GUBANU-425873 format. One line per 4 residues: for each residue x, y, z of C-alpha. Coordinates in pm, 1 decimal. Each point is the difference from the previous one (the first is absolute). Layout:
<sites>
X,Y,Z | ...
</sites>
This chain:
<sites>
-1419.3,3328.1,-5940.4 | 177.5,-10.8,367.1 | -326.3,-176.3,108.7 | -51.1,-251.1,-291.5
387.8,-71.3,81.8 | -86.1,-18.5,367.2 | -272.7,-266.0,-64.7 | 168.9,-155.3,-201.0
274.7,-62.2,283.9 | -284.8,-86.9,219.6 | -173.3,-276.9,-207.7 | 319.4,-224.8,-67.0
166.5,83.1,303.4 | -377.4,-166.3,180.9 | 20.8,-301.8,-269.4 | 375.9,-72.3,131.1
-47.3,44.3,375.8 | -326.3,-241.0,-16.1 | 156.8,-202.2,-201.1 | 240.6,-114.7,308.8
-223.1,157.1,254.8 | -268.3,-300.3,-9.7 | 245.0,-284.2,0.0 | 257.0,155.3,262.7
-359.5,10.0,235.7 | -127.2,-276.1,-73.7 | 390.9,-171.8,52.9 | -24.5,204.2,310.0
-261.5,-173.7,120.1 | 108.4,-319.2,-77.8 | 325.0,22.4,179.1 | -174.1,101.3,301.1
-220.4,-311.4,19.5 | 226.1,-249.1,-67.2 | 234.5,173.5,246.7 | -266.7,-31.5,232.9
-106.4,-335.2,-33.7 | 449.4,-88.6,48.3 | -15.5,174.6,309.5 | -285.4,-202.9,143.0
109.9,-340.5,-69.6 | 347.9,43.7,194.9 | -249.1,-17.7,306.5 | -158.1,-329.9,-97.2
294.0,-157.8,-116.6 | 221.2,73.4,330.1 | -307.8,-134.7,239.9 | 49.5,-368.1,-192.8
285.9,-84.2,156.8 | -63.2,125.5,380.9 | -401.3,-177.0,-17.1 | 236.4,-350.5,-165.7
144.8,59.5,402.0 | -285.8,79.3,182.6 | -403.7,90.5,-53.4 | -15.3,144.6,373.4
-227.3,303.0,-129.8 | 187.3,160.3,362.0 | 317.9,-28.7,-263.4 | -158.6,22.6,-304.8
-122.8,388.9,116.6 | 343.5,44.0,147.8 | 192.8,-25.0,-348.7 | -263.0,206.2,-187.5
28.8,240.3,165.5 | 394.3,70.1,-84.8 | -107.4,-30.4,-320.6 | 7.0,330.0,-285.6
-308.8,2.1,-187.4 | -214.4,-261.2,240.7 | -279.5,183.1,81.2 | -236.1,-201.7,-199.3
173.0,-276.8,12.9 | -192.7,-359.1,192.1 | 33.9,-333.9,38.0 | -203.0,-281.0,-44.9
74.8,-296.6,218.2 | -92.9,-367.6,-99.1 | -256.7,36.9,261.3 | -214.3,234.2,-195.2
177.5,238.6,294.9 | 94.3,365.3,-114.3 | 221.9,261.6,98.9 | -29.6,311.3,-144.1
-291.6,170.4,-240.3 | -104.2,-235.5,-257.6 | -75.7,221.9,-296.1 | 24.6,-377.1,-257.8
-340.2,-200.1,-146.9 | -60.7,-315.5,200.8 | -18.7,-181.2,-409.8 | 297.4,167.1,-48.7
167.2,-100.2,333.4 | -110.2,-369.0,-11.0 | 140.5,-22.5,-367.3 | 356.1,147.9,88.9
-0.9,-271.7,315.2 | -86.0,-281.5,-241.1 | 209.9,67.1,-321.3 | 312.4,108.6,261.4
32.1,314.8,-315.9 | 68.1,393.6,43.9 | -286.7,162.0,-90.2 | 21.8,381.7,-56.0
-300.7,173.9,-157.8 | -233.6,319.5,48.5 | -243.8,-42.7,253.6 | -408.6,171.4,20.3
-32.5,343.7,120.8 | 315.6,107.8,-119.1 | 413.3,-110.3,133.5 | 180.6,-341.8,-84.0
51.6,-262.3,192.7 | 321.4,-279.3,5.1 | -2.0,-390.7,192.3 | 225.7,-128.5,54.1
-8.7,-428.9,107.4 | 221.8,-63.2,235.6 | 28.5,-422.5,4.4 | 60.6,-101.2,397.6
83.9,-330.1,143.5 | -237.5,-308.8,33.8 | -161.7,140.9,-352.0 | -161.1,264.3,131.7
-35.0,376.5,-205.7 | 8.4,372.9,144.6 | -29.4,246.5,-200.6 | 162.0,342.6,-5.7
-215.4,317.1,-96.4 | 128.5,411.7,-80.6 | -301.5,211.7,-142.8 | 139.2,324.5,-189.8
-309.8,245.9,-13.5 | -92.3,241.9,-289.9 | 155.0,310.1,138.8 | 346.4,-219.7,28.9
-24.0,-101.7,-387.5 | 15.4,307.5,-114.4 | 203.1,196.5,263.8 | 282.0,250.6,-145.7
-218.1,-21.3,-381.8 | -234.6,330.7,87.6 | 317.8,177.5,44.5 | 207.8,-148.0,-263.7
-292.5,102.2,-260.6 | 5.4,361.1,167.4 | 320.3,25.6,-66.9 | 30.1,-110.7,-356.8
-347.5,251.9,-18.1 | 248.3,321.4,94.1 | 315.6,-128.4,-144.7 | -279.8,40.4,-359.3
-170.7,270.6,68.8 | 371.1,163.4,30.2 | 135.1,-163.2,-320.6 | -357.4,137.0,-150.1
79.6,369.5,127.7 | 336.8,0.8,-58.8 | -45.3,-121.1,-407.2 | -251.1,236.9,-45.2
167.6,282.3,100.7 | 308.8,-111.9,-188.3 | -203.6,-56.7,-273.3 | -108.9,387.0,77.8
341.9,169.9,36.2 | 70.5,-189.6,-397.3 | -309.6,92.2,-101.8 | 77.3,376.6,120.1
314.9,56.4,-218.1 | -197.6,-143.8,-267.1 | -238.4,279.9,16.5 | 195.4,256.1,74.4
159.5,-9.6,-310.0 | -246.5,-97.2,-203.0 | -216.6,346.3,117.5 | 363.4,152.8,-18.4
-19.6,-102.3,-376.9 | -356.7,35.3,-66.9 | -15.0,376.4,220.7 | 351.2,123.8,-313.7
-209.5,-181.7,-239.7 | -270.1,251.2,81.6 | 165.5,296.9,8.0 | 210.2,-31.0,-318.6
-351.2,-83.2,-111.6 | -91.0,391.9,135.2 | 296.7,109.3,-146.2 | 306.0,-24.9,182.0
284.2,-107.0,-201.1 | 251.9,19.3,198.9 | -193.9,-213.8,224.4 | 248.3,-386.8,143.8
-0.1,-283.5,183.2 | 185.4,-163.9,238.9 | -3.9,-356.6,-92.9 | -93.5,-219.8,344.0
-154.0,-319.8,66.1 | 6.7,-301.5,-159.9 | 171.9,-73.9,-343.2 | -231.5,10.9,-197.2
-133.4,380.6,150.7 | 395.3,156.7,-0.1 | 14.4,-154.8,-415.8 | -354.1,134.0,-28.5
108.6,364.0,189.0 | 319.3,23.0,-226.5 | -265.4,-22.9,-298.2 | -195.3,245.9,103.2
310.8,204.2,24.7 | 128.3,-51.7,-285.9 | -294.5,50.7,-177.3 | -59.5,341.9,179.1
391.9,91.1,-145.1 | -110.4,-104.8,-367.3 | -344.0,200.2,28.6 | 205.2,330.9,75.6
245.2,-47.8,-233.2 | -284.5,-112.1,-258.3 | -142.8,349.3,68.2 | 265.3,187.2,40.8
125.5,-101.8,-325.2 | -355.6,74.5,-190.7 | -47.7,291.0,179.5 | 344.5,109.7,-157.9
-98.4,-108.9,-342.5 | -270.6,206.0,24.0 | 209.5,299.4,76.5 | 177.6,-125.9,-319.3
-265.2,-30.9,-230.4 | -142.8,351.6,151.3 | 285.6,172.9,-133.6 | 5.7,-136.0,-318.7
-316.7,218.9,-52.5 | 198.5,350.4,-7.9 | 198.1,-13.1,-285.6 | -342.0,-5.6,-202.8
-147.8,230.6,211.7 | 348.9,232.2,-99.6 | -110.6,-91.2,-322.7 | -307.4,150.4,93.6
62.9,318.0,196.6 | 237.8,36.0,-397.4 | -280.0,11.8,-237.8 | -194.3,222.6,276.7
245.9,274.2,-13.9 | -12.4,-63.2,-400.9 | -385.8,52.1,-34.6 | 21.1,376.3,139.7
-194.0,193.1,218.6 | -344.5,-114.9,1.0 | -300.6,-91.1,264.6 | 68.7,-357.6,-185.3
327.9,-11.5,177.6 | -18.0,112.7,278.1 | -214.4,-270.5,56.4 | 212.9,-243.3,-136.0
274.5,101.1,200.3 | -181.7,-41.7,275.0 | -109.5,-327.0,-20.5 | 387.6,-94.1,-79.1
89.8,171.2,307.8 | -244.7,-153.3,231.4 | 58.5,-334.5,-140.4 | 372.0,35.2,-44.2
-103.9,64.2,462.4 | -175.6,-251.0,-15.9 | 282.5,-197.8,-110.8 | 228.7,114.7,224.0
-247.3,-59.6,288.3 | -22.2,-357.1,-90.1 | 451.4,-44.7,-23.2 | 6.4,125.4,374.3
-260.9,-214.1,116.7 | 149.0,-299.7,-134.2 | 346.7,71.4,116.0 | -125.5,48.0,366.1
20.4,-212.5,257.8 | -274.0,-344.4,7.4 | -236.9,160.2,233.9 | -397.1,-76.9,84.7
-209.1,336.1,-10.4 | -422.4,41.7,55.2 | -22.2,-79.9,-389.0 | 261.6,-310.8,57.4
-243.7,-118.5,294.0 | -303.8,10.2,-198.2 | 174.6,-194.5,-281.0 | 46.1,-237.8,194.3
-274.6,-6.6,156.8 | -222.6,-42.2,-304.7 | 224.2,-308.9,-102.1 | 150.8,171.4,-287.3
360.4,60.2,-145.2 | 50.3,388.9,-82.5 | -158.2,201.0,-268.9 | 82.4,216.9,-247.7
-205.6,315.2,-104.4 | -266.7,-59.5,-292.4 | -122.3,317.5,-70.6 | 161.9,272.8,-175.3
338.3,162.9,102.8 | -13.0,279.9,146.3 | 226.6,224.7,151.0 | 113.4,-63.5,415.8
-149.9,159.9,274.1 | 246.4,-57.8,207.2 | 24.6,352.3,254.6 | 367.4,106.9,112.9
149.1,-265.3,190.2 | -278.8,-214.5,-33.6 | 73.0,-376.0,97.1 | -246.3,-364.2,-4.6
-152.0,-30.2,308.1 | -35.7,351.2,69.9 | -383.4,136.6,88.5 | -83.9,328.5,-259.5
-337.7,131.2,-86.2 | -232.0,-165.5,-213.9 | -249.1,284.6,-130.7 | 361.5,221.4,-82.9
208.2,-307.6,-178.6 | -417.8,-76.2,-178.1 | -62.0,398.4,-148.6 | 405.5,-43.6,-108.6
-80.2,-300.6,-214.1 | -357.4,109.5,-65.7 | 186.8,318.3,-151.3 | 270.1,-230.7,-200.0
-329.6,-177.6,-136.8 | -239.2,250.8,-103.0 | 203.9,124.2,-280.4 | -33.6,-296.1,-113.6
-394.5,12.5,57.3 | 69.6,358.0,-205.2 | 89.2,-183.3,-308.9 | -286.5,-325.6,19.5
-250.4,283.9,45.3 | -57.7,-179.1,333.1 | -183.8,166.7,303.9 | 189.9,-17.0,318.3
-101.5,122.1,316.8 | 192.2,6.4,375.0 | -179.0,36.9,298.0 | 270.3,-90.6,286.6
-113.0,80.7,359.6 | 161.4,256.9,233.9 | 85.7,-151.1,296.6 | 345.7,-156.6,27.5
24.4,-295.3,-219.1 | 326.1,-166.6,169.5 | 23.3,-399.7,-73.2 | 331.9,-235.5,66.8
118.9,-39.0,-388.4 | 297.4,95.4,-145.8 | -86.4,291.8,-355.9 | 69.8,-216.6,-258.3
-295.0,-281.4,159.1 | -242.7,252.5,32.2 | 106.6,209.3,-333.2 | -29.5,-423.3,-100.5
-360.9,-89.4,48.4 | -74.1,327.5,-139.4 | 184.6,-67.9,-332.9 | -104.1,-397.6,-25.1
-398.7,142.4,50.4 | 20.0,340.9,-203.9 | 210.4,-273.4,-316.9 | -238.4,-220.1,62.3
-315.4,248.8,-108.8 | 261.4,163.6,-282.4 | -8.5,-388.5,-109.8 | -291.3,-136.1,67.6
-217.6,286.2,-119.2 | -36.4,153.2,-344.0 | 54.6,375.6,-55.6 | -228.1,314.8,111.5
-59.7,-235.4,306.5 | -47.2,194.7,340.1 | 160.2,-124.7,293.3 | 7.1,172.3,413.9
261.0,-64.8,252.4 | -152.8,1.1,367.2 | 185.0,79.2,329.9 | -217.2,-64.7,282.3
106.3,49.0,399.7 | -122.5,-242.8,265.9 | 63.0,16.3,354.7 | 250.4,-291.1,-53.9
32.1,-86.6,-410.4 | 52.7,217.5,-274.3 | -156.1,-133.6,-308.6 | 75.6,98.3,-377.3
-280.3,-95.8,-221.8 | 77.7,-14.4,-428.6 | -313.2,52.1,-198.1 | -60.0,-72.8,-348.5
-317.4,35.3,-287.0 | 135.9,-267.9,-200.1 | -116.7,-423.1,1.0 | 72.9,-10.1,373.5
142.5,-374.7,85.6 | -214.7,-293.3,3.9 | 202.8,-222.9,233.5 | 151.2,200.4,297.7
118.8,-280.2,129.9 | 206.2,-138.7,-220.7 | 144.1,308.0,-111.4 | 140.4,25.9,318.6
148.3,-296.9,26.3 | 379.2,1.1,-176.1 | 121.3,-121.2,-302.6 | -423.9,-55.1,-54.2
12.0,272.6,-372.8 | -10.2,-168.1,-314.3 | 134.9,322.4,-190.1 | 257.6,156.6,288.6
250.3,-105.0,280.8 | -290.0,-5.5,181.2 | 199.1,195.9,285.2 | -142.3,343.8,12.0
-237.8,-58.7,247.0 | 180.7,-266.8,154.4 | 239.1,322.3,134.6 | -292.5,215.8,94.9
-103.9,-368.7,224.4 | 337.5,-55.3,134.6 | 75.5,389.6,109.3 | -397.0,-20.1,159.6
97.3,-262.6,175.4 | 352.1,114.1,118.6 | -219.7,285.7,235.9 | -268.1,-281.6,107.5
-226.2,174.6,-336.5 | -225.5,-212.4,-219.5 | -59.3,56.7,-379.8 | -403.3,-5.5,-134.3
-124.6,39.4,-304.4 | -316.9,67.0,-64.3 | -234.7,208.7,-306.9 | 98.6,355.2,44.1
-233.9,237.9,-53.5 | 145.0,182.7,-355.1 | -168.6,-398.9,-116.9 | 355.9,-140.2,-9.9
212.5,-150.2,223.8 | 115.8,65.2,362.8 | 250.1,-94.0,152.0 | 7.8,121.9,417.2
346.3,-58.5,155.1 | 8.2,38.4,374.5 | 379.4,92.8,174.6 | 6.2,-21.0,351.7
51.7,366.2,176.0 | 330.5,56.9,145.5 | -15.4,-51.8,335.7 | 103.2,315.4,158.0
-249.6,185.4,-257.0 | -256.1,-259.5,148.7 | 9.2,98.8,317.7 | -62.8,372.5,64.1
-276.2,-65.5,-399.0 | -179.2,353.6,-17.8 | -350.9,18.8,95.2 | -151.2,177.4,-348.3
155.2,6.8,-311.2 | 3.7,169.0,-245.9 | 39.4,-70.8,-402.0 | 286.9,232.4,-199.1
-178.7,201.3,-218.2 | -330.6,-256.0,-103.7 | 72.8,-126.5,-342.0 | 193.1,173.1,-312.6
133.9,-141.7,-310.7 | 382.6,-46.4,-111.0
</sites>
């Protein structure tokens, strides 16, 4: 923008300067010529009264020597004698004598000549000639033009500098506003701008601050609403607790009681997260990169996998979290006669995600197996460790996924919210990983999720890898 403004200032100033310089240059040349001609006419006019008194060549030479600008002065006497060097053509002299008229005009070869006839006694005519060379006609013109050009260049440079300074203020305000918008898009809701620059940009800065304040206010209201709605669900959970107590002691009532307790823990986690200050953790950054709003899990309800004191954004051992979640799903698998195998690498599987994020990934993937395959369909969960990543694979013996690309697109499912795989994709993106869907060895779908290994663990990669206990049924 600064370059454009400087270019506009240069163009406008150039046109204005040229519109004045060209006429002014012509006027300077004309004035210099007029001054030289006027100065040449004066010595010729001064010699006229002297000629009426004497035509003696010596007297005339003495009189000519006392005149200014008489170096090119010549006198043509009636007897055809000439005093001084003549530059006038013969026909022009004859015309001046016969017509007894003053003649001034340019002569061939450059220069200007002035002929002044003088009538002497006995009707004789003498002619006073004064010649002005071309150099005298343009004397001082070059210097004047040089001064005008220097002034024009100074004016151009000054206008460009002024435009650049003004443009710098505009660009600085625009850059500040753009940077603040980018930071706000990154998730820093506390960013604000100092309104500066032209009035339009100051208004834009004020509007940006008002927008950011309103966004923060609306998000806070939404989070509080989520917390309130979650809190209202505690009443039916209390009723379920009382109902399980009346069921008496039995394996079935124990499982129901455990599920109700897990659901209550999940609600408490939602309320706590909703009422914490607005922040942007790894999953939030992945959500921003994906360009989608914050999703809600679409998988079945499951107990919280948070460890003691675990908060969003902390690192965790992915293998341990996946093992605990697999144990939870194993109970439901046994009820539906599903065969489930678990294979977890022995090496450290530390990733820069919270327990909740890894648990949400497992629940989304395994929940899809239970939701879209028939009872009795086998599935497998495997965790591998590479030098730079942790790989989670969930495979099943179902019909598979006919369109993997559409399945990974948020909200594309027609039978659900379509957010399960989006949760998986965002969690992988938060650690620099990927999600890939293929055909499993069991015959159904195979979803491979890659998480970037935590930096400290990646630096101390072990040379050998072993499997913990091989494959076992759970």
